C-alpha positions as CSV (number, residue, x, y, z in Angstrom):
1,M,0.0,0.0,0.0
2,L,2.9,2.4,0.7
3,F,4.1,2.2,-2.8
4,A,0.6,2.7,-4.2
5,V,0.3,5.9,-2.2
6,W,3.7,7.1,-3.3
7,D,2.8,6.5,-7.0
8,S,-0.8,7.8,-6.8
9,E,-1.7,11.0,-8.6
10,C,-4.7,11.7,-6.3
11,L,-2.5,11.4,-3.2
12,S,0.4,13.4,-4.6
13,R,0.7,15.8,-1.7
14,L,3.7,15.2,0.4
15,R,1.6,15.1,3.6
16,W,-0.2,12.0,2.4
17,K,3.0,10.3,1.4
18,W,4.6,10.8,4.8
19,T,1.4,9.7,6.6
20,A,1.5,6.5,4.6
21,A,5.1,6.0,5.4
22,L,4.4,6.5,9.1
23,I,1.5,4.0,9.1
24,A,3.7,1.4,7.3
25,A,6.5,1.9,9.9
26,L,4.0,1.5,12.8
27,I,2.7,-1.7,11.3
28,A,6.2,-3.0,10.8
29,A,7.0,-2.1,14.4
30,S,3.9,-3.8,15.7
31,T,4.7,-6.9,13.8
32,V,8.2,-7.2,15.3
33,L,7.5,-6.0,18.8
34,V,4.0,-7.0,19.7
35,K,3.4,-10.1,17.5
36,Q,-0.3,-10.0,18.3
37,H,-1.5,-7.5,15.9
38,A,-3.5,-9.5,13.4
39,L,-7.0,-8.6,14.7
40,L,-6.2,-5.0,15.2
41,D,-4.6,-4.7,11.7
42,L,-7.7,-6.3,10.2
43,A,-10.0,-4.0,12.1
44,A,-8.0,-1.0,10.9
45,A,-7.3,-2.2,7.4
46,V,-10.9,-2.7,6.2
47,P,-12.1,0.9,6.8
48,L,-8.7,2.3,5.7
49,S,-8.9,0.4,2.5
50,A,-12.5,1.5,1.9
51,L,-11.5,5.1,2.5
52,G,-8.5,4.8,0.2
53,G,-10.6,3.2,-2.6
54,L,-13.2,6.0,-2.2
55,L,-10.5,8.7,-2.4
56,C,-8.5,7.2,-5.3
57,F,-11.1,5.5,-7.5
58,V,-14.7,6.7,-6.9
59,L,-14.4,10.4,-6.3
60,P,-12.0,11.1,-9.2
61,R,-14.3,9.3,-11.6
62,R,-17.3,11.3,-10.4
63,R,-15.3,14.5,-10.7
64,D,-14.2,13.6,-14.3
65,S,-17.8,12.7,-15.2
66,A,-19.1,15.9,-13.8
67,A,-16.5,17.9,-15.7
68,R,-17.5,16.2,-19.0
69,G,-21.2,17.0,-18.3
70,R,-22.4,13.5,-17.8
């Protein structure tokens, strides 16, 4: 996911890139240190993925359709 955010046009602001890097680092640290993160990661990943999909795929398509007059 980190590489997708860094390569994304809709998340091109540097703030989003550093936020994604921080989240990736925290997930890596939880994997190494806590080793009991699976349920928490799953609970956080589903809404985060839904939000990311909305921001990157649904809203840009609606904006493009509206700009074309459809």
